[in-house]
TITOR-749923 format. One line per 3 residues: number of its first residue (from 1); their letters; for each residue x negated, y negated, z of N, C-alpha, C. Coordinates in Angstrom, 1 decimal, always signed. Layout:
BEGIN
NUM	A	X/Y/Z/X/Y/Z/X/Y/Z ~ ... .
// end
This chain:
BEGIN
1	MAR	-118.2/-232.0/+75.8/-118.8/-232.4/+76.9/-118.3/-232.1/+78.2 ~ -117.3/-231.3/+78.1/-116.7/-230.9/+79.4/-117.0/-229.5/+79.7 ~ -117.1/-229.4/+81.1/-117.4/-228.1/+81.6/-116.1/-227.1/+81.6 .
4	RAD	-115.5/-226.7/+80.4/-114.3/-226.0/+80.2/-114.4/-224.6/+80.8 ~ -115.3/-223.9/+81.0/-115.7/-222.5/+81.4/-115.4/-222.5/+83.0 ~ -115.9/-223.6/+83.8/-115.9/-223.7/+85.1/-114.4/-223.3/+85.8 .
7	KEA	-114.4/-222.8/+86.9/-113.1/-222.5/+87.4/-112.5/-223.9/+87.7 ~ -113.2/-224.8/+88.2/-112.4/-226.1/+88.7/-112.1/-226.8/+87.5 ~ -112.6/-226.6/+86.4/-112.0/-227.4/+85.0/-110.8/-226.6/+84.6 .
10	REA	-110.7/-225.4/+84.8/-109.5/-224.7/+84.3/-108.4/-225.0/+85.2 ~ -108.7/-224.9/+86.5/-107.8/-225.4/+87.7/-107.1/-226.8/+87.4 ~ -108.1/-227.7/+86.7/-107.6/-229.2/+86.6/-107.0/-229.3/+85.3 .
13	GID	-106.9/-228.1/+84.5/-106.2/-228.4/+83.1/-107.0/-229.1/+82.0 ~ -108.2/-228.8/+82.2/-109.2/-229.3/+81.3/-109.5/-228.4/+80.0 ~ -108.6/-227.3/+80.2/-108.9/-226.4/+78.9/-107.8/-226.7/+78.0 .
16	LPR	-108.2/-227.8/+77.0/-107.4/-228.4/+76.0/-107.8/-228.3/+74.7 ~ -107.0/-228.2/+73.7/-107.4/-228.1/+72.4/-108.2/-229.3/+72.1 ~ -109.2/-229.0/+71.0/-110.2/-230.0/+70.7/-109.7/-230.5/+69.4 .
19	DAE	-108.9/-231.5/+69.7/-108.1/-232.3/+68.3/-107.8/-233.6/+68.7 ~ -107.6/-234.5/+67.7/-107.4/-235.9/+67.9/-106.0/-235.9/+68.5 ~ -105.1/-235.1/+68.4/-103.7/-235.2/+69.0/-103.8/-235.2/+70.6 .
22	HRA	-104.7/-234.5/+71.1/-105.1/-234.3/+72.6/-106.3/-235.2/+73.2 ~ -106.6/-236.2/+72.3/-107.6/-237.2/+72.9/-107.4/-237.8/+74.1 ~ -105.9/-238.4/+74.2/-105.8/-239.0/+75.4/-105.4/-238.3/+76.4 .
25	DWL	-105.1/-237.0/+76.4/-105.1/-235.8/+77.6/-106.5/-235.7/+78.0 ~ -107.5/-235.6/+77.0/-108.8/-235.4/+77.5/-109.5/-236.3/+78.2 ~ -109.2/-237.7/+77.9/-109.6/-238.9/+78.7/-109.1/-238.9/+79.8 .
28	AAL	-107.8/-238.5/+80.1/-107.2/-238.7/+81.3/-107.6/-237.7/+82.3 ~ -107.8/-236.4/+81.6/-108.3/-235.1/+82.5/-109.7/-235.5/+83.0 ~ -110.5/-235.9/+82.1/-112.1/-236.2/+82.5/-112.1/-237.4/+83.4 .
31	AAN	-111.4/-238.5/+83.3/-111.3/-239.5/+84.1/-110.9/-239.1/+85.8 ~ -109.8/-238.1/+85.6/-109.4/-237.6/+86.9/-110.3/-236.6/+87.7 ~ -111.1/-235.9/+86.7/-112.1/-235.0/+87.2/-113.5/-235.1/+86.8 .
34	PKA	-114.1/-236.3/+87.1/-115.4/-236.6/+86.5/-116.5/-235.6/+86.7 ~ -116.6/-234.7/+87.8/-117.4/-233.5/+87.8/-117.2/-232.5/+86.7 ~ -116.3/-232.6/+85.9/-116.2/-231.7/+84.8/-116.8/-232.1/+83.7 .
37	IQR	-117.5/-233.5/+83.8/-118.1/-234.0/+82.6/-119.6/-233.4/+82.6 ~ -120.2/-232.7/+81.5/-121.4/-232.3/+81.5/-122.4/-233.5/+81.4 ~ -123.7/-233.6/+82.0/-124.6/-234.7/+81.8/-126.0/-234.2/+81.8 .
40	PII	-126.8/-235.0/+81.3/-126.7/-236.4/+80.8/-126.1/-236.3/+79.2 ~ -125.4/-237.4/+79.0/-124.8/-237.4/+77.6/-126.0/-238.4/+77.1 ~ -126.4/-238.2/+75.8/-127.7/-239.3/+75.3/-127.2/-239.4/+74.0 .
43	TAT	-127.2/-240.8/+73.7/-127.0/-241.4/+72.3/-128.2/-241.9/+71.8 ~ -128.6/-241.4/+70.6/-129.7/-242.4/+69.7/-129.0/-243.5/+69.1 ~ -129.9/-244.4/+68.7/-129.4/-245.5/+68.0/-128.7/-245.4/+66.7 .
46	DGT	-128.9/-244.0/+66.2/-128.2/-243.6/+64.7/-126.9/-243.0/+65.1 ~ -126.4/-242.8/+66.3/-125.3/-242.3/+66.7/-125.2/-240.7/+66.9 ~ -126.4/-240.2/+66.8/-126.6/-239.0/+67.4/-126.5/-238.7/+68.7 .
49	TVI	-125.5/-237.8/+69.2/-125.2/-237.8/+70.5/-125.3/-236.2/+71.0 ~ -126.0/-235.9/+72.1/-126.1/-234.7/+72.6/-125.8/-234.7/+74.1 ~ -125.7/-233.4/+74.6/-125.6/-233.2/+76.1/-127.2/-232.7/+76.2 .
52	GRD	-127.8/-233.5/+77.0/-129.3/-233.2/+77.2/-129.6/-232.2/+78.2 ~ -129.1/-231.1/+78.3/-129.6/-230.1/+79.3/-130.5/-229.2/+78.8 ~ -131.0/-229.2/+77.6/-132.1/-228.5/+77.2/-133.1/-229.2/+76.3 .
55	ADS	-134.2/-228.5/+76.1/-135.3/-229.3/+75.3/-134.8/-229.5/+74.0 ~ -134.2/-228.6/+73.4/-133.7/-228.7/+71.9/-132.7/-229.8/+71.6 ~ -131.9/-230.1/+72.6/-131.0/-231.1/+72.6/-131.7/-232.5/+72.6 .
58	LRA	-132.7/-232.4/+73.7/-133.4/-233.9/+73.9/-134.2/-234.1/+72.5 ~ -134.7/-233.1/+72.1/-135.7/-233.1/+70.8/-135.0/-233.7/+69.7 ~ -133.5/-233.3/+69.5/-132.7/-234.0/+68.2/-132.6/-235.3/+68.6 .
61	VID	-132.4/-236.0/+69.7/-132.2/-237.4/+69.9/-133.6/-238.1/+69.8 ~ -134.7/-237.5/+70.3/-136.0/-238.0/+70.1/-136.4/-238.0/+68.8 ~ -135.9/-237.2/+67.9/-136.3/-237.1/+66.3/-135.4/-238.0/+65.8 .
64	AES	-134.3/-238.2/+66.0/-133.3/-239.3/+65.5/-133.9/-240.7/+65.8 ~ -134.5/-240.9/+66.7/-135.0/-242.2/+67.2/-136.3/-242.4/+66.5 ~ -136.8/-241.2/+66.0/-138.3/-241.5/+65.4/-138.3/-241.8/+64.0 .
67	H	-136.9/-241.7/+63.3/-136.9/-241.8/+61.8/-136.3/-243.1/+61.5 .
// end
């Protein structure tokens, strides 16, 4: 959910490993650099969560809500 490839994200140190050990580092980095968070983040009632930047992602949440 972070814009890791953006120059600003790399400069802010948001290019972190994606594992449980670095969760606190991720939270701190994203709290300090909220522009690095991709939006919108959409969560269905069944827990399906996507970054809703394209129609397929949005469809996944809509489909989850329909079932």
